[in-house]
C-alpha positions in Angstrom: 114.2 -16.2 -162.2 111.6 -18.0 -160.1 110.1 -14.8 -158.6 109.8 -13.1 -162.0 108.0 -16.1 -163.5 105.7 -16.3 -160.4 104.7 -12.7 -161.1 104.4 -13.4 -164.8 102.1 -16.1 -164.0 99.7 -13.5 -162.5 99.5 -11.8 -166.0 96.2 -13.5 -167.0 94.5 -12.3 -163.9 95.8 -9.0 -164.3 94.0 -8.5 -167.6 91.8 -5.5 -166.4 95.1 -3.6 -165.4 96.5 -4.4 -168.8 93.5 -3.2 -170.8 93.7 0.1 -169.0 97.3 0.4 -169.6 96.7 -0.3 -173.3 94.1 2.3 -173.4 95.4 5.4 -171.7 98.7 4.4 -170.2 100.1 7.7 -169.1 102.1 6.2 -166.2 104.3 4.1 -168.6 104.9 7.3 -170.7 106.9 8.7 -167.8 110.5 8.6 -168.0 112.4 6.0 -166.1 113.7 8.3 -163.3 110.4 9.4 -162.4 108.9 5.8 -162.5 112.0 4.7 -160.2 110.9 7.5 -157.8 107.4 6.2 -157.6 108.7 2.7 -157.2 110.9 4.0 -154.1 107.6 4.2 -152.1 106.9 0.6 -152.8 108.1 -2.6 -151.1 110.3 -4.9 -153.1 107.6 -7.7 -153.7 105.3 -5.1 -155.2 108.1 -3.6 -157.2 109.1 -6.9 -158.8 105.5 -7.6 -159.7 105.2 -4.6 -161.8 107.0 -6.6 -164.6 103.6 -7.9 -165.6 102.1 -4.7 -166.4 103.7 -4.5 -169.8 106.9 -5.0 -172.0 107.5 -1.2 -170.8 107.8 -2.4 -167.3 109.2 -5.8 -167.6 112.9 -4.8 -166.8 112.4 -1.5 -165.1 112.5 -2.9 -161.5 115.9 -4.2 -162.1 117.3 -0.7 -161.9 115.4 0.8 -159.0 117.6 3.1 -156.9 115.8 2.2 -153.5 115.2 -1.1 -152.2 112.9 -2.1 -149.4 112.9 -5.7 -148.4 110.3 -6.4 -145.8 109.2 -9.8 -144.3 105.8 -8.5 -143.7 105.1 -8.7 -147.5 105.3 -12.6 -146.9 103.1 -12.8 -144.0 100.8 -15.9 -144.3 99.0 -18.7 -142.4 101.9 -20.9 -143.1 104.3 -22.1 -140.4 107.0 -19.7 -139.4 109.7 -21.9 -140.9 107.9 -22.1 -144.1 107.2 -18.3 -144.1 110.7 -17.7 -143.7 111.9 -19.9 -146.4 109.9 -18.3 -148.8 111.1 -14.8 -147.8 114.6 -16.0 -147.8 114.4 -17.6 -151.1 112.9 -14.5 -152.6 115.7 -12.4 -151.2 118.4 -14.7 -152.5 117.2 -14.6 -155.9 116.7 -10.9 -155.8 120.3 -10.1 -154.8 121.7 -12.0 -157.6 123.7 -9.4 -159.4 121.9 -10.1 -162.9 118.5 -9.3 -161.2 119.1 -6.1 -159.3 121.7 -3.6 -160.2 123.0 -3.4 -156.6 125.8 -0.9 -157.5 123.0 1.6 -158.5 121.2 1.5 -155.2 121.0 4.8 -153.2 118.9 3.2 -150.5 118.8 -0.2 -149.0 116.3 -1.4 -146.2 115.8 -4.7 -144.8 113.3 -5.5 -142.2 113.3 -8.9 -140.3 110.6 -10.1 -137.9 111.3 -9.5 -134.2 111.4 -13.2 -133.6 113.8 -14.1 -136.6 116.5 -11.6 -136.4 119.4 -14.3 -135.8 118.7 -17.0 -138.5 122.3 -17.8 -138.2 123.4 -14.5 -139.6 121.8 -14.8 -142.9 120.5 -11.4 -143.2 124.0 -10.0 -142.3 125.3 -12.1 -145.2 122.7 -10.3 -147.4 124.3 -7.1 -146.5 127.9 -8.4 -147.1 126.6 -9.8 -150.5 125.4 -6.4 -151.6 128.7 -4.8 -150.6 130.7 -7.4 -152.5 128.9 -7.7 -155.6 128.2 -3.8 -156.0 132.1 -3.4 -156.6 132.0 -5.9 -159.6 129.3 -3.9 -161.6 131.4 -1.3 -163.1 132.1 0.9 -160.4 135.3 3.1 -160.7 136.0 2.7 -157.0 135.9 -0.3 -154.8 132.9 1.2 -152.8 129.1 0.8 -152.9 127.4 4.2 -153.8 124.7 3.7 -151.4 123.8 6.7 -149.2 121.0 5.1 -146.8 121.1 1.8 -145.1 118.1 0.9 -142.7 118.0 -2.4 -140.9 115.5 -3.9 -138.5 116.0 -7.0 -136.3 118.9 -8.1 -138.1 121.8 -10.0 -136.4 125.2 -7.8 -137.1 128.3 -9.6 -136.5 131.6 -8.4 -135.3 132.9 -7.5 -138.7 129.6 -5.7 -139.8 131.0 -2.2 -139.4 134.2 -3.2 -141.1 132.4 -4.0 -144.1 130.4 -0.9 -144.1 133.3 1.3 -143.4 135.5 -0.1 -146.3 132.6 -0.9 -148.7 130.1 1.9 -148.2 132.3 5.1 -148.3 129.3 7.2 -149.4 127.0 6.2 -146.7 125.3 9.2 -144.8 122.3 7.8 -143.1 122.6 4.4 -140.9 119.5 3.4 -139.0 119.5 0.1 -136.9 116.3 -0.8 -135.1 115.9 -3.9 -133.0 119.1 -5.2 -134.1 121.6 -7.5 -132.2 125.0 -5.6 -132.7 128.1 -7.5 -131.6 130.5 -5.0 -133.2 132.9 -3.0 -131.0 132.7 0.5 -132.6 131.2 2.7 -135.3 133.6 4.7 -137.4 132.9 6.5 -140.5 134.2 9.3 -142.7 130.9 10.0 -144.4 128.0 9.2 -141.8 125.7 12.2 -141.1 122.9 10.5 -139.4 123.1 7.6 -137.1 120.1 5.9 -135.3 120.3 3.2 -132.9 116.9 2.2 -131.4 116.0 -0.8 -129.3 119.2 -2.6 -130.2 121.3 -4.6 -128.2 124.7 -3.0 -128.4 126.6 -5.4 -126.1 130.1 -4.6 -127.1 129.8 -1.1 -128.6 132.4 1.1 -126.9 133.0 3.9 -129.4 131.5 6.1 -132.0 133.9 8.2 -134.2 132.8 10.4 -137.1 134.1 13.9 -138.2 130.9 14.3 -140.4 128.3 13.2 -138.0 125.4 15.8 -137.6 122.6 13.6 -135.9 122.9 10.8 -133.3 120.0 9.1 -131.7 120.5 6.4 -129.1 117.1 5.3 -127.8 116.5 2.4 -125.5 119.6 0.4 -126.4 121.1 -2.1 -124.2 124.9 -2.3 -123.8 125.6 -5.1 -121.6 123.7 -7.7 -119.8 124.3 -6.0 -116.4 124.0 -2.2 -116.8 120.6 -2.2 -118.4 119.6 0.4 -120.9 121.5 3.4 -122.3 119.9 6.6 -121.6 118.2 8.1 -124.7 120.5 10.6 -126.2 119.7 12.6 -129.3 122.4 14.9 -130.6 121.9 17.2 -133.6 124.7 19.4 -134.9 128.0 19.4 -136.7 131.0 17.2 -135.9 133.8 16.4 -135.4 132.3 13.6 -133.1 134.4 11.2 -131.1 132.7 9.5 -128.0 133.5 6.7 -125.8 130.4 4.8 -124.4 131.6 4.4 -120.7 129.7 4.3 -117.4 129.7 8.0 -117.0 127.0 9.2 -119.5 128.5 12.6 -119.7 131.3 10.9 -121.8 129.0 10.6 -124.6 128.6 14.5 -124.6 132.5 15.1 -124.8 133.8 16.7 -127.8 130.2 17.5 -129.1 130.8 21.3 -128.7 129.0 22.1 -132.0 125.6 20.5 -131.5 122.6 22.8 -132.2 120.0 20.6 -130.6 120.2 18.1 -127.8 117.5 15.6 -126.4 118.2 13.8 -123.3 115.9 10.9 -121.8 116.4 9.2 -118.5 119.5 11.2 -117.8 121.3 11.3 -114.6 124.8 12.2 -113.9 127.0 14.5 -111.7 130.3 15.6 -112.6 132.6 18.4 -111.5 131.7 21.6 -113.4 135.1 21.8 -115.0 134.6 18.6 -116.8 131.1 19.6 -118.3 131.4 20.1 -122.0 130.8 23.6 -123.6 127.9 23.9 -125.9 128.5 27.1 -127.8 126.0 26.4 -130.7 123.5 24.8 -128.6 120.0 26.3 -129.4 117.5 23.8 -128.3 117.7 21.6 -125.3 115.0 18.9 -124.2 115.4 17.0 -121.0 112.8 14.2 -120.9 112.3 12.3 -117.6 115.7 13.4 -116.3 116.7 13.4 -112.8 117.1 17.2 -111.7 116.9 16.3 -108.0 120.6 17.2 -107.5 119.8 20.8 -106.5 119.5 21.7 -110.3 123.2 21.3 -110.6 122.9 19.5 -114.0 120.5 22.1 -115.2 122.9 24.8 -114.0 125.8 23.4 -115.9 123.7 23.5 -119.3 122.6 27.1 -118.6 126.3 28.0 -117.8 127.7 26.1 -120.9 125.1 27.1 -123.7 125.5 30.8 -124.4 123.3 30.7 -127.4 120.5 28.5 -125.9 117.1 29.8 -127.1 114.4 27.0 -126.1 114.6 24.9 -123.0 112.1 22.1 -122.2 111.9 20.0 -119.2 109.4 17.2 -119.6 108.5 15.0 -116.8 111.7 15.4 -114.9 112.3 14.5 -111.3 112.6 17.5 -109.0 113.6 17.4 -105.4 110.9 18.8 -103.0 113.7 19.5 -100.5 116.8 21.0 -102.5 118.8 21.0 -99.2 118.4 17.4 -98.8 120.8 16.5 -101.4 123.6 18.8 -99.8 123.0 17.2 -96.4 123.6 13.8 -98.1 126.8 15.1 -99.8 125.5 14.5 -103.2 126.3 17.9 -104.4 129.8 18.1 -106.0 132.1 20.3 -104.0 133.5 23.5 -105.8 130.4 23.9 -108.0 129.0 27.2 -107.7 125.9 27.8 -105.5 124.8 30.9 -107.2 123.7 30.3 -110.9 125.7 32.2 -113.3 123.5 32.4 -116.4 125.2 32.7 -119.9 122.3 32.0 -122.2 121.2 35.6 -122.4 118.9 34.8 -125.5 116.9 32.2 -123.8 113.2 33.1 -125.0 111.1 29.9 -124.3 111.2 27.6 -121.2 108.5 25.0 -120.9 108.0 22.8 -117.9 105.8 19.7 -118.4 105.4 18.2 -115.0 103.1 15.5 -113.5 103.4 14.7 -109.7 106.5 16.3 -108.7 106.8 19.8 -107.0 107.9 22.4 -109.4 107.9 25.4 -107.0 111.6 25.4 -106.3 112.5 25.3 -110.0 110.1 28.1 -110.8 111.6 30.2 -108.0 115.0 29.4 -109.3 114.2 30.5 -112.7 112.4 33.6 -111.5 115.4 34.4 -109.3 117.4 34.7 -112.4 114.9 36.3 -114.7 116.8 39.5 -114.5 119.6 37.7 -116.5 117.2 36.3 -118.9 115.1 39.1 -120.2 113.7 37.5 -123.2 112.6 34.2 -121.5 108.8 33.2 -121.2 108.1 30.4 -118.8 105.2 28.0 -119.5 103.9 25.5 -117.1 101.9 22.5 -118.2 100.6 19.7 -115.9 100.0 16.4 -117.5 98.1 13.5 -116.1 99.3 10.6 -118.5 102.7 9.0 -117.9 102.9 8.2 -121.6 105.0 10.0 -124.0 
């Protein structure tokens, strides 16, 4: 294997390290599982280069359970195309079944430079390659045993999730950052954590999982016309079925068991009878959300989350004239004017504000303080617009 030979070529320059190993090599005396655990904190090029240390290490890298392939390891002063060729050649050789025991991987991470994620789908083919060949390495089932899959700046074609769903039946943690995603839906019977960050989700229309416990959608663009999706963090227990429609509240439907909820840049008004019930919600964070609807959105949460204990409103937009929205007909008809509070166990309310007038909000919370005997209100004014 060319990259192994390259690493072995450095054996002479590593004489100092080898002499140390020959003298008091406690590290090499560790059992394989412990050495593999140490390797899990290293990037793949470093892992492969451990083969030069001694005969004890010559083949240890082949059976690592965690593989972190990062183009940053190949940064040079060469031209971009030459750098990519070196990285691509290394990865091609690495994923040959006789080199890495793909079927034994628990974690697979692939990070591509931000300017290179397309590359004719070559990175996506590496994923398919891993799924395909893992099923030929002695597995009892036709599924890759991998539990964690992290991808950065990778082009993911329309069949990517089909391959993942059929070939990664034990997958629990899927994180996509800066990826160009052209698949239509995410469906899984094992997924617990799903993170989509800075991705182009141009065709994504549905997420379905009975096992999903944590969903993070952060600054993802769904189409070329509708801009960014609001940042939505959901923590809790499934089942989870959501359609990504124009109304952002549709993403909250059928998530009645979430325990923590973080909404960023959120603005929506729906009739109160359509607002979902959050019976297990304990922590709610509204970050830079639009509450200039006479606090109706906030009212929905206080009415629909009986077990809420912590409420944080961070740099939200408050109306200085709450009657203005009513005069303009922006408040839904049929919604109660008097706030009926169900979250009797609310203990902490923090309002972090910058320039907006929070007086009306404080007055509202004080007016219902009799229904919130445990609640403490903290006001924090910030000068910086940064998170």
